[in-house]
Structure formats: C-alpha cells, structure tokens
Residue, then its C-alpha position, 0 to 999 in steps of 0.5 A: m928890558t927898557m923902553t928902547e930895547n926888547r927881546i926878539v926870537r931871531l933865526h940866523g940860519q938852519n938850526d940857529l935860533r937865538l934870543e937876542t935884543q934890539p932897539l925898538p923905534a917909536p911908532g910912526p904915523g898910523e902905527v901902534r906899539v904892541a906888547v906881545r902876550a902870546g905868539g903861536i909857532c906855525g909849521s912854517d916857523l918850524h920849517y925855517w928853523l929845521e930846514g933853513g927854508i920852505g921849498t925854494i924859499r930860503v932864509r938869506e938873512p937873520i929873521i925874527l919869526g912869528h906871524e900868529a900873535a896877540g898883545v896889548i897896545e902900549t903906544l899910539g902913533t900920530g893919527v891913529t883912531g879907533l884903538q886905545v892904549g891897554q886894548l888887547v888886539a890880534m895882529n893880522p900879519s898880512h899887508p897887501c900892497g893895494e896896487c898890483a894887478f891882483c889887488r886891483q882885482g880885489l884878490t889881495i890874497h894873491c898880492t905880488a908884493m905881499k908883506f907878511k910878518g915873519s916871511a922869508m919870501y922876499l929880501p929884505h925878509q919881513q920881520g915877525m912878531f916873536r918879540d916883547l914889543v912890536v911896531i905894526g900898522a894900526g889897520q892890522c890890529h883887531p881889538l877883542p873884548a876885555g877879558t879875552d884870553p890872549g892865547a885864544a886871541a893869538c889863534a886868530e891867524p890860523l882860524a882865519v886860514c880855516l875860515h877861508a878854506t870853509n868859505r872856499g868850500e861853501a862857495v862851490a858845495g853850499s852850506l856845511a849845515g847838515k853835511v858829512v865832513l871829513v878832516t884829514g890831519a889833526g894839527p892846528i889847522g885840522a883842529l880849527c877846521v873841525a871847530v869851524a865845521r861844527q860852528r857852521g852846522a855840519a851833521e857829522i865830522i870825522v877826523t883822521d891822523i896818525q897820532d892819538a894825542t892830536l886826535a884827542v884834541a880834535r875831539k875836544m874841538g868838536a869831532d864826532h869820530a877820531i880815527n888813527t889810520l896807522t893803528h886802524p887802517e880800516g877805520l874809514a870803511p863806513w864812509q867808503e861804502d856806496k861810492g862814498k858818504v862824505d860831502l866835503v873834505f878839508e885835507c890838512s895833511a898834504a900826505a898822499a895816503a891821506i888824500q887817497g883815503a879822503i877821495t875814497c870817502l867822498r861821494p860823487r860830486g863831493t868837494l875836496v878842499q886842499v888846505g895842507v901844502a907840500g911838494p909834488t904829491p901823487m893824486p888819484l886823478n882817475v878816481m877824482v875824474g870818475k867821481e866828478i870830485l870838485f877840487v878847491g885850493s885854499q891859501r891863507f886868508d883875506r877878510e876872514f881875519a876880522d871874522a876870526v877875531a869876532l868869533i873868538g871874541a864872542g866865544a863862538i869858537d874857542p881855540r884854547p883846547m888845541i894849545t898844548g903848551t906855553w913857554p916863556a921867551e927865554q925858553a923859545l928853543a924848548a918851545f920850538d922843540a916841543a912844537r915839532d913833536r906831534a906826539r905831544s903837541v898841537k899848538v905851542h905858544i911863546s909868551f913875552a913881556g906883555a904876559 
C-alpha cells in the first residue's frame, strides 16, 4: 500500500466480494483521512453479499461495504478543528441532508436524502468503510480516550441503534430502572440491548434465541436468563403467568414465533419495541389489542451515536464480549463466511492497515 492507494473490500454483485485497491483522494476542506483499524460486519452487509440486496434495495453497481468502523486520524483537511492526527475516532456512517422536510422538523433520522456509508439504497451507492484509508467529514468523527480498544470503538454504530431503541421505549414506558425486560434474538443488536438494559437499571433481563453460542455471549453482556426456545420451548412459561410479567420487550429477531412468544410474556399495557426487521410478518393483533400492548418501531439512530461513543469511551458499556472473531482484510471472504454462521459468531470484525 502507498499513500495514494489503499485496499478496499468491494462487492460487485451477489456472492462476488473482492479485495481490490483504488487511489485515495486527499481530504478536502472539512474532511479527514482515517486509517481504519476495525470494521464490523453487519446483517445488511451479509444480505448484500448473499442475496445481492435487501428487499427491494438491490446492488446495482460495485459498492465498498461497511458502516461500523473506527480508526486513527491520519490527515486533517483544511478548516478542521477539534480533531488531531493520531486520535482514535468512531465514524458515524449517517450524513443527513439537513434540508428536506424531515430534517427541517428535527427528524433527521428520516431524511429523504440520507447519505449512509455502505448503503445501496440510492444511485450512486454510498461507498462504505471497509478499506485501509477512508476520507470522511470531520463532523462524522467522534474521538475516544487514548487506550480505547479500536474493536470496541467500532461497535459504536450498533450500540447507537440499541440506545435509540431504548430511548424510544422509555419515551412511552418510562425508565427501564426496576423493570423486567425481555430481549428476543441474541445477535449483535440483541446482545447490546441487553447491555443497555443492564446499564439503565433493569431489574431482570431475559434473552431468547435458538443458538446456545449467542445466548452465552448475551449472558456475558448482562442477561440474567438465557433461554434456547428451540431446545426448551416452555422456557418462557414463568414470565407468561398471570397475563404476562414482562414490562418491555426489545424484539431483535423479526421472527414471527419470537414475536408471538414475546407478546404472551408482556403484561397488559406492556411495551414492544420492534428493532429487528424483515418482510411482511404475522403478528397476533387480537392479543396485542386485548392486552393493550404499546407497539413502538425503532430505526437506526440519531444523536445516540455520540452517546454510544461516550459510553464505550468511559467503559460504561463494554461491547467486546460479543466480538467473536477478527480477520485481516486479506481474509475478508473468510470473515463474511464466519459472520453468517450464527452457531459460532455474534459480531465479526475485519482489521485493516491501521491495525
């Protein structure tokens, strides 16, 4: 690698992931160049690779994947203040336009022209951060204290998703402190929802999944009870008694069976925060109406990215127990293959030249 060329992990179409090189422009005004140290593989990256898209969103041109990343600032563009060369930063992949109707209403999370790193939603696609060196807006870089693990820093994006989900839930259900919380799905988002619920004072946290390996990680992240609903289908029975004993559910699987089970556990007027997404999914509306369940949708994050960085930097939430593997960039395909195997992986990282 030279200062003008860097390695990239680029998808050319379904099942066509390549490690390539490309020239790298110098940072412009208000931008910085970051040497990436760690990048996390997300479910959306896997969908792009395995299926060529997500639902109606299709990969229509080569795209560099990756929207969970942290690295060290290498070069400052003109006009950049508040950042220093050599500083570890987590990079926010979101860049709302600031001008559309939703941005003007303060709903930047719903920006109609959102530029999100590694997204194929629009043409041209927004190129992602799986590369040795990335140029990015200085405002999207959030510094962390010296000595912070870069892998932990790269988890700021999924943690921000969980903080937003928690904020959405607490907005209607009140503080999690003292509450009984159920998390369905023990992937990265589920594991981090467990960590957030613990950090915010939940009295009891139950997590469900159909993989023992992911459940073991959820326990390390703070779960009191970890139930494999495949091998122990009656495992939720104690929380289903008396119309339900769970105050709030973070539903992270988008699986109909998990949603059904969660609703049987919710007490009347309990809250279901839907974090996992899929296509059309059956839901037991009769039970939801009968119990007066509060349904709350949650998508991505907004200001929570800065909060996630602060929590990781302070050691208030440690995401490292969920990082089940780290692969060098030249083994990116092996990393993706490991990430899709839920029997052995929760969060898989790729390390780059800055590592």
